[in-house]
C-alpha positions in Angstrom: -122.0 3.8 33.9 -123.8 0.5 32.5 -121.7 -1.6 29.9 -123.3 -0.1 27.2 -122.3 3.4 28.6 -118.6 2.0 28.9 -118.4 0.6 25.6 -119.6 3.7 24.2 -117.0 5.9 26.4 -113.6 4.2 25.3 -114.6 4.3 21.9 -114.9 8.1 22.4 -111.7 8.2 24.6 -110.0 5.9 21.8 -110.9 8.5 19.0 -109.9 11.6 21.4 -106.7 10.3 22.2 -105.6 9.6 17.9 -106.5 13.0 17.1 -104.0 15.8 16.0 -101.4 13.6 15.0 -101.0 11.4 18.3 -99.7 7.6 17.8 -102.6 4.7 17.8 -104.0 4.2 21.2 -102.4 2.3 23.5 -103.1 2.2 27.2 -99.6 1.3 29.2 -100.0 0.9 33.0 -97.2 1.1 35.8 -97.3 1.4 39.9 -99.7 -1.9 39.8 -100.6 -3.8 43.2 -102.3 -6.4 43.7 -104.4 -7.5 46.7 -106.6 -10.4 47.3 -109.3 -10.4 49.8 -111.2 -13.2 50.4 -112.5 -14.8 47.3 -111.9 -11.2 45.3 -108.7 -10.0 43.9 -108.0 -6.3 43.6 -106.0 -4.4 41.6 -105.0 -0.8 41.7 -102.4 1.5 39.7 -101.7 4.1 37.2 -102.7 3.9 33.4 -101.3 5.8 31.3 -101.8 6.9 27.0 -98.7 8.4 26.1 -99.0 12.1 24.6 -102.9 12.5 25.6 -103.8 11.7 29.5 -103.5 9.5 32.4 -104.8 8.8 35.7 -105.8 5.9 38.7 -107.8 2.8 38.1 -108.8 0.2 40.8 -110.5 -3.4 39.5 -111.5 -6.6 41.3 -112.0 -9.8 40.2 -113.9 -12.7 41.9 -114.8 -16.0 40.0 -112.8 -15.1 36.7 -114.8 -12.1 36.1 -114.4 -8.0 36.7 -116.9 -7.1 39.3 -115.7 -3.9 39.9 -114.0 -1.1 37.3 -113.5 2.5 38.7 -111.1 4.9 37.4 -110.4 8.5 37.4 -108.7 10.5 34.7 -107.6 14.2 34.2 -110.4 14.1 31.1 -110.9 17.8 30.4 -108.0 20.5 29.1 -106.7 22.5 31.8 -105.7 18.8 33.7 -104.6 17.2 30.3 -102.3 20.3 29.5 -101.3 20.3 33.6 -100.1 16.7 32.8 -98.0 17.4 29.3 -96.4 20.0 31.6 -95.5 17.9 34.3 -94.6 15.1 31.5 -92.6 17.9 30.2 -90.5 18.7 33.1 -90.0 15.4 33.7 -88.0 14.6 30.4 -86.3 17.9 31.5 -85.0 16.5 34.7 -82.8 13.6 33.3 -82.7 15.7 30.1 -84.4 13.3 27.9 -84.8 15.4 24.8 -87.0 12.1 23.0 -89.7 13.0 25.4 -89.5 16.7 25.6 -89.6 16.7 21.8 -92.2 14.3 21.9 -94.5 16.4 24.5 -93.8 19.9 21.6 -95.6 20.8 18.4 -93.9 21.1 15.7 -93.9 24.8 15.6 -92.2 24.9 18.8 -89.3 27.1 20.0 -86.9 27.2 22.7 -85.8 30.5 24.2 -82.0 30.7 26.1 -82.7 33.8 27.5 -79.0 34.7 28.6 -77.6 34.6 25.1 -81.2 35.1 23.2 -80.9 32.0 21.1 -83.9 30.8 19.8 -83.9 27.0 18.7 -86.2 25.6 16.6 -86.5 21.6 17.6 -83.3 19.9 16.2 -81.5 22.8 17.6 -82.9 22.7 21.3 -82.3 18.7 20.9 -78.4 19.7 20.3 -78.4 22.2 22.4 -79.5 20.0 25.8 -77.3 17.0 25.0 -74.3 20.1 25.2 -76.2 21.7 28.4 -76.1 18.3 29.7 -72.6 17.6 28.8 -71.3 20.9 30.7 -73.4 20.4 33.7 -71.8 16.9 34.4 -67.9 18.0 33.7 -64.9 18.0 36.4 -66.5 15.1 38.1 -70.2 16.7 39.1 -72.9 14.4 39.6 -75.0 13.0 36.3 -77.1 15.1 35.1 -80.2 15.8 37.0 -82.6 19.1 36.7 -85.1 20.3 39.9 -87.7 22.8 39.3 -88.9 25.1 42.2 -91.4 28.0 42.9 -93.9 26.7 40.3 -96.5 28.9 38.8 -99.1 27.7 36.5 -102.1 30.1 35.2 -104.9 29.2 32.7 -105.2 31.7 29.7 -107.8 31.0 27.6 -107.3 27.3 26.4 -103.6 27.1 27.3 -101.8 26.8 30.6 -98.6 28.7 31.2 -96.2 28.1 33.4 -93.0 29.4 35.1 -90.3 28.8 37.8 -87.1 27.9 38.5 -84.8 25.2 36.9 -81.8 24.4 39.1 -79.1 21.5 37.9 -77.4 21.9 41.6 -73.5 22.4 41.2 -74.2 24.0 37.8 -76.8 26.6 36.9 -80.0 27.6 37.8 -82.7 30.1 35.8 -86.1 30.8 35.8 -88.2 29.1 33.3 -92.1 29.7 31.7 -93.7 26.8 29.5 -96.9 26.7 27.9 -99.0 23.8 27.1 -102.2 23.9 24.9 -104.1 20.6 23.7 -102.3 18.5 25.4 -98.8 19.5 24.0 -95.9 22.4 24.6 -95.7 25.5 22.4 -93.6 27.7 24.3 
């Protein structure tokens, strides 16, 4: 796209990123790689707009000017929801309740199947804290959850995911989550 199209695209992207009560637009970058090739500097890495979208970019600069600017993103509803589920799993991996709750809608409920307990967001944060404590008791290693045998299916505008969760040496089970419009709804 040319410069004018890029400005329009970025404006619309920013507008979409701030919808539905998400925070003011802010983009961060991870996993940066820079290489000098002749009189040019190339940079690549991941770009992230928390709670919205992420992707990979590559720039090249020469004589103080950007001469190449390319980015890919997952700016379609399905990929957006898949990224939301991945970020949610990442929060679960370490038991990071802040990340988990940030990804969830206000009406989010969590069901702990073995005891048929249905918890709201606040109750879930407390439950997760206790679950982590129990998992680390009796000399077991620091809490870490991993996932296996993931299945994702699209149902309307929602991506539903199921699979196995495993806390090695402590417990395991099956889970099901769903993401819609970039938020965890189930």
